[in-house]
C-alpha positions as CSV (number, residue, x, y, z in Angstrom):
1,X,15.5,-20.9,0.1
2,X,16.7,-20.2,-3.4
3,X,18.2,-17.2,-4.6
4,X,15.6,-13.9,-4.5
5,X,15.2,-13.3,-8.3
6,X,16.6,-10.3,-9.5
7,X,13.7,-8.0,-9.4
8,X,13.6,-8.9,-5.5
9,X,10.2,-7.9,-5.1
10,X,7.7,-10.6,-5.6
11,X,4.6,-9.8,-3.7
12,X,1.8,-11.8,-5.8
13,X,4.8,-14.0,-7.4
14,X,5.8,-14.5,-4.0
15,X,2.4,-15.8,-3.1
16,X,4.1,-18.8,-4.2
17,X,8.0,-17.9,-5.2
18,X,10.0,-17.4,-2.7
19,X,9.5,-19.3,0.2
20,X,6.4,-21.1,-1.5
21,X,7.3,-23.8,-3.7
22,X,8.4,-25.8,-0.3
23,X,4.3,-24.5,0.8
24,X,3.1,-26.8,-2.1
25,X,5.5,-29.0,-2.6
26,X,5.8,-30.9,1.0
27,X,4.8,-30.5,4.6
28,X,6.6,-28.2,7.2
29,X,6.3,-30.6,10.1
30,X,2.8,-31.2,9.5
31,X,1.8,-28.3,7.7
32,X,0.0,-28.7,4.7
33,X,-1.1,-25.8,2.5
34,X,-4.3,-25.1,2.9
35,X,-4.3,-22.2,0.3
36,X,-5.9,-23.9,-2.7
37,X,-8.8,-25.3,-1.0
38,X,-9.4,-21.8,0.3
39,X,-9.0,-19.9,-3.0
40,X,-11.3,-22.9,-4.5
41,X,-13.9,-21.9,-2.1
42,X,-13.5,-18.3,-2.9
43,X,-13.5,-18.9,-6.4
44,X,-16.5,-20.8,-6.3
45,X,-18.5,-18.7,-3.8
46,X,-17.9,-15.1,-6.2
47,X,-18.9,-17.5,-9.1
48,X,-22.1,-18.4,-7.5
49,X,-22.7,-15.1,-6.5
50,X,-22.1,-13.7,-10.1
51,X,-24.3,-16.3,-11.8
52,X,-27.4,-15.3,-9.7
53,X,-27.2,-12.0,-11.4
54,X,-25.3,-12.9,-14.7
55,X,-26.1,-16.5,-15.3
56,X,-23.9,-19.1,-17.1
57,X,-22.5,-16.4,-19.5
58,X,-20.2,-15.9,-16.4
59,X,-17.5,-18.4,-15.0
60,X,-14.7,-17.7,-12.6
61,X,-11.6,-19.3,-13.0
62,X,-8.5,-19.1,-10.4
63,X,-4.8,-19.0,-11.7
64,X,-1.8,-19.2,-9.1
65,X,1.8,-17.6,-10.2
66,X,4.0,-20.9,-9.5
67,X,1.0,-23.9,-9.0
68,X,0.2,-25.9,-11.6
69,X,-2.7,-27.0,-12.8
70,X,-3.4,-23.2,-12.0
71,X,-0.7,-21.7,-13.8
72,X,-2.1,-18.3,-16.1
73,X,-1.2,-20.0,-19.3
74,X,-2.9,-23.2,-18.3
75,X,-6.0,-21.5,-17.5
76,X,-6.3,-19.2,-20.2
77,X,-5.9,-21.8,-22.5
78,X,-8.9,-23.2,-20.8
79,X,-10.9,-20.2,-21.0
80,X,-10.1,-19.7,-24.7
81,X,-11.3,-23.4,-25.3
82,X,-14.3,-23.0,-23.4
83,X,-15.6,-20.3,-25.9
84,X,-14.7,-17.4,-23.8
85,X,-13.4,-14.1,-25.5
86,X,-13.8,-11.3,-22.8
87,X,-11.7,-11.4,-19.6
88,X,-11.8,-9.5,-16.2
89,X,-8.6,-10.1,-14.4
90,X,-9.3,-9.8,-10.8
91,X,-6.2,-10.3,-8.5
92,X,-7.8,-11.2,-5.0
93,X,-4.9,-12.2,-2.8
94,X,-2.8,-9.1,-1.7
95,X,-5.4,-6.0,-1.1
96,X,-3.4,-3.2,-1.1
97,X,-1.1,-3.3,-4.1
98,X,-0.8,-2.0,-7.4
99,X,2.4,-3.2,-7.7
100,X,1.5,-6.9,-6.6
101,X,-1.4,-6.5,-8.9
102,X,0.7,-5.6,-11.7
103,X,2.8,-8.7,-11.4
104,X,-0.6,-10.5,-11.9
105,X,-1.1,-8.4,-15.3
106,X,2.5,-9.7,-16.0
107,X,1.8,-13.0,-15.8
108,X,-1.4,-12.6,-17.5
109,X,0.7,-11.0,-20.3
110,X,3.3,-13.6,-21.0
111,X,0.6,-16.2,-21.1
112,X,-1.2,-13.9,-23.5
113,X,1.4,-13.6,-25.6
114,X,1.9,-17.6,-26.2
115,X,-1.6,-18.1,-26.5
116,X,-1.9,-16.6,-29.8
117,X,-1.9,-17.9,-33.6
118,X,-3.2,-16.7,-36.6
119,X,-4.1,-12.9,-37.0
120,X,-6.9,-12.0,-35.1
121,X,-6.2,-12.2,-31.1
122,X,-9.3,-14.1,-29.5
123,X,-9.5,-11.9,-26.5
124,X,-12.1,-9.4,-27.9
125,X,-12.8,-7.2,-24.6
126,X,-11.0,-6.9,-21.2
127,X,-11.2,-5.4,-18.0
128,X,-9.0,-5.0,-14.8
129,X,-9.8,-4.2,-10.7
130,X,-6.6,-3.3,-9.3
131,X,-7.3,-3.3,-5.5
132,X,-9.7,-2.2,-2.9
133,X,-7.8,-1.2,-0.3
134,X,-10.3,1.8,-0.4
135,X,-13.6,0.1,-0.7
136,X,-15.7,1.0,2.3
137,X,-17.5,-2.3,2.7
138,X,-14.2,-4.2,3.2
139,X,-12.8,-1.6,5.7
140,X,-16.0,-2.0,7.5
141,X,-15.5,-5.6,7.5
142,X,-12.0,-5.7,9.1
143,X,-13.3,-3.5,11.7
144,X,-16.3,-5.7,12.5
145,X,-14.1,-8.6,12.5
146,X,-11.9,-7.5,15.1
147,X,-14.7,-5.9,17.1
148,X,-16.5,-9.3,17.5
149,X,-13.6,-11.5,18.1
150,X,-12.7,-8.6,21.1
151,X,-16.4,-9.0,22.6
152,X,-16.8,-12.6,22.2
153,X,-13.2,-13.7,23.4
154,X,-11.0,-10.8,25.3
155,X,-13.8,-8.1,26.8
156,X,-14.4,-10.1,29.9
157,X,-10.6,-10.1,30.8
158,X,-9.2,-7.2,29.3
159,X,-10.0,-3.0,29.5
160,X,-10.6,-1.6,25.8
161,X,-7.2,0.2,26.4
162,X,-5.4,-2.9,27.3
163,X,-6.7,-4.5,23.9
164,X,-3.9,-4.1,21.7
165,X,-4.5,-4.4,17.9
166,X,-2.1,-5.2,15.3
167,X,-3.2,-4.5,11.7
168,X,-1.1,-6.5,9.3
169,X,-0.4,-5.4,6.0
170,X,1.9,-7.1,2.9
171,X,5.0,-6.0,3.4
172,X,6.4,-3.6,0.7
173,X,10.1,-2.5,-0.1
174,X,10.6,1.5,-0.2
175,X,12.7,1.2,-3.6
176,X,10.7,-0.7,-6.4
177,X,12.3,-0.2,-9.5
178,X,11.3,3.6,-9.6
179,X,7.5,1.7,-9.6
180,X,5.1,2.1,-7.1
181,X,5.4,-0.3,-4.6
182,X,2.1,-0.3,-2.8
183,X,3.1,1.3,0.3
184,X,0.5,4.4,-0.1
185,X,-2.5,2.0,-0.6
186,X,-1.5,0.2,2.3
187,X,-1.1,3.1,4.4
188,X,-4.4,4.4,3.4
189,X,-6.1,0.9,4.3
190,X,-4.6,0.9,7.5
191,X,-5.3,4.4,8.3
192,X,-8.9,3.8,7.3
193,X,-9.5,0.6,9.5
194,X,-7.8,2.1,12.3
195,X,-10.3,5.1,12.2
196,X,-13.2,2.6,13.0
197,X,-11.4,1.3,16.0
198,X,-9.2,3.7,17.8
199,X,-12.0,5.7,19.9
200,X,-12.7,2.3,21.2
201,X,-9.3,0.6,21.3
202,X,-6.5,3.4,21.4
203,X,-3.5,0.8,21.2
204,X,-3.6,0.3,17.4
205,X,-0.4,-0.2,15.7
206,X,0.0,-1.5,11.6
207,X,2.3,-4.6,11.5
208,X,4.1,-5.3,7.9
209,X,4.5,-8.6,7.0
210,X,7.8,-8.4,5.2
211,X,9.9,-10.5,3.1
212,X,13.2,-9.8,4.9
213,X,15.4,-10.1,2.1
214,X,19.1,-8.6,2.6
215,X,19.9,-5.1,1.4
216,X,16.5,-4.1,1.0
217,X,14.8,-1.2,3.1
218,X,11.3,-2.6,4.1
219,X,8.2,-1.2,5.7
220,X,8.4,-0.9,9.3
221,X,7.4,-1.8,12.0
222,X,6.9,-5.2,11.3
223,X,4.4,-7.4,13.3
224,X,6.8,-8.7,15.8
225,X,8.1,-5.0,16.7
226,X,4.2,-3.7,16.4
227,X,3.5,-6.6,19.2
228,X,6.6,-5.3,21.5
229,X,5.6,-1.7,20.8
230,X,2.1,-2.3,22.3
231,X,2.9,-4.5,25.2
232,X,5.3,-1.7,26.3
233,X,2.1,0.5,26.3
234,X,0.0,-1.8,28.5
235,X,-1.6,-4.4,26.6
236,X,-2.5,-7.2,28.1
237,X,-4.1,-8.8,24.8
238,X,-3.1,-8.4,21.3
239,X,-5.1,-9.3,18.3
240,X,-3.3,-10.2,14.9
241,X,-5.7,-9.4,12.1
242,X,-4.2,-9.5,8.5
243,X,-5.9,-6.6,6.7
244,X,-3.5,-6.5,3.7
245,X,-4.4,-10.2,2.4
246,X,-7.9,-11.5,1.6
247,X,-7.0,-15.0,1.2
248,X,-4.9,-16.8,3.8
249,X,-1.5,-18.1,2.6
250,X,1.9,-18.6,4.3
251,X,2.7,-15.4,5.4
252,X,-0.6,-15.3,7.3
253,X,-0.7,-18.3,8.5
254,X,2.9,-19.4,9.3
255,X,4.6,-16.4,9.8
256,X,2.1,-14.7,12.0
257,X,2.1,-18.2,14.3
258,X,5.8,-18.1,14.4
259,X,5.6,-14.5,15.6
260,X,3.4,-15.2,18.1
261,X,5.4,-18.2,19.4
262,X,8.4,-15.9,20.0
263,X,6.6,-13.5,22.0
264,X,5.1,-15.9,24.1
265,X,8.1,-17.3,25.1
266,X,9.2,-13.8,26.4
267,X,5.7,-12.5,27.1
268,X,3.3,-15.5,28.8
269,X,1.3,-13.2,30.8
270,X,-0.2,-11.9,27.4
271,X,-3.0,-13.2,25.3
272,X,-2.3,-13.6,21.6
273,X,-5.5,-14.0,19.2
274,X,-4.3,-14.7,15.6
275,X,-7.4,-14.3,13.1
276,X,-8.1,-15.3,10.0
277,X,-8.3,-13.2,6.4
278,X,-11.5,-13.0,5.0
279,X,-11.3,-16.0,2.8
280,X,-14.8,-17.2,1.6
281,X,-16.9,-15.2,4.4
282,X,-20.0,-14.7,2.3
283,X,-20.0,-11.0,3.0
284,X,-16.6,-10.4,1.4
285,X,-17.8,-12.9,-1.8
286,X,-21.1,-10.5,-2.0
287,X,-18.5,-7.5,-2.0
288,X,-16.2,-9.1,-4.9
289,X,-19.2,-9.8,-6.9
290,X,-20.7,-6.3,-6.4
291,X,-17.0,-4.7,-7.3
292,X,-16.9,-6.6,-10.5
293,X,-20.5,-6.0,-11.9
294,X,-20.0,-2.6,-13.5
295,X,-17.0,-4.6,-15.5
296,X,-19.2,-7.4,-16.4
297,X,-21.8,-5.3,-18.0
298,X,-19.1,-3.0,-19.7
299,X,-17.6,-5.7,-21.3
300,X,-20.7,-7.6,-21.9
301,X,-22.1,-4.2,-23.7
302,X,-19.1,-2.8,-25.3
303,X,-18.0,-3.3,-29.4
304,X,-15.7,-6.4,-29.3
305,X,-12.1,-5.1,-29.8
306,X,-10.4,-6.6,-32.8
307,X,-6.6,-6.7,-32.1
308,X,-4.1,-8.3,-34.7
309,X,-0.9,-8.8,-32.5
310,X,1.6,-8.9,-36.0
311,X,0.7,-5.1,-36.3
312,X,2.5,-4.6,-33.0
313,X,5.6,-6.0,-34.3
314,X,5.4,-3.9,-37.7
315,X,4.1,-0.8,-35.7
316,X,7.3,-1.2,-33.6
317,X,9.7,-1.5,-36.6
318,X,8.0,1.3,-38.7
319,X,8.9,3.6,-35.7
320,X,12.3,2.5,-35.5
321,X,12.7,3.5,-39.0
322,X,10.9,6.8,-38.5
323,X,12.8,7.7,-35.3
324,X,15.9,6.8,-36.8
325,X,15.6,9.4,-39.8
326,X,13.9,11.8,-37.3
327,X,16.5,12.0,-34.7
328,X,19.5,12.8,-37.1
329,X,19.6,16.6,-36.3
330,X,18.3,16.4,-32.8
331,X,21.5,15.0,-31.0
332,X,21.3,18.0,-28.3
333,X,18.3,16.0,-26.9
334,X,20.3,13.2,-25.7
335,X,21.7,14.8,-23.0
336,X,18.4,15.6,-21.3
337,X,17.0,12.3,-21.0
338,X,20.2,10.6,-19.4
339,X,20.0,13.0,-16.6
340,X,16.7,12.1,-15.8
341,X,17.2,8.3,-15.6
342,X,20.0,8.5,-13.5
343,X,17.5,8.8,-10.4
344,X,15.5,5.6,-11.3
345,X,18.3,3.5,-11.7
346,X,19.2,3.1,-7.8
347,X,16.7,0.5,-7.5
348,X,18.5,-1.8,-9.8
349,X,22.0,-1.6,-7.8
350,X,21.0,-4.1,-5.5
């Protein structure tokens, strides 16, 4: 494994960074990542739903962080070259985290900075959808998938009180450079899905899929510990349901499979069920299209933005000269800023 990047919390980037270059490059035994194929079905499915309403004024493109030919820069070049001038940025892999989706925005920003020449930026409007952790339709679908699976495969042999459910969230570090790390959203997502199930199935635990990097305090319990806890409470069957990921990936496929193999060696008497992500389920594609509608309507009706990035540089420079002249008389202020800043620095020491 390559050393973890200095910013250490690479959720969406992790989508393909920390472990996952090998996911694309070669096989684990005979494992070939189905992620691109799944994401393509997701992209095409959302596009079909949106075009039913908006026609070909709307096109859906996919971008991954570390996977040519779908790098943000390559995809944005295509978008620009096809004559589009309005963007809706829509992170779809990880459900929970404003932090993870922030990384998506970071990637898009880097690409947009490179893809500009002349005086006027080609992007005339943009909108962003941060996260759907609190969307009732998604929460209901998570609970429904679990209930259907139990009814179909487990109910005949296991009492409801013996049927454990592990709702798997995208693991988060407790400290993220002083920035929100997605824990709040993930917790809220878990609590809402749990509420839908708890009266029928009392044995429910969150299970975090962490990237166990050293020196970082990760969310607990991880999925393995969650499973052991529920087995101790009398679970004879365990359902592993990913709620924090909308798209299958290395973690939901390989990591969960690996956890189940380990548990099976110790407790072969328990039944383990590994659930898929929502991926390209028609009702999920419909939801994602519905959530985009208001933003598309706004983009199509709003006045075009006219942004000249050269002005940003001029603005920053004029501000410097202004501040420089302005600050001489105020040296007593400096003390305050530093005190406040120390508390934010701890995240960096790792």
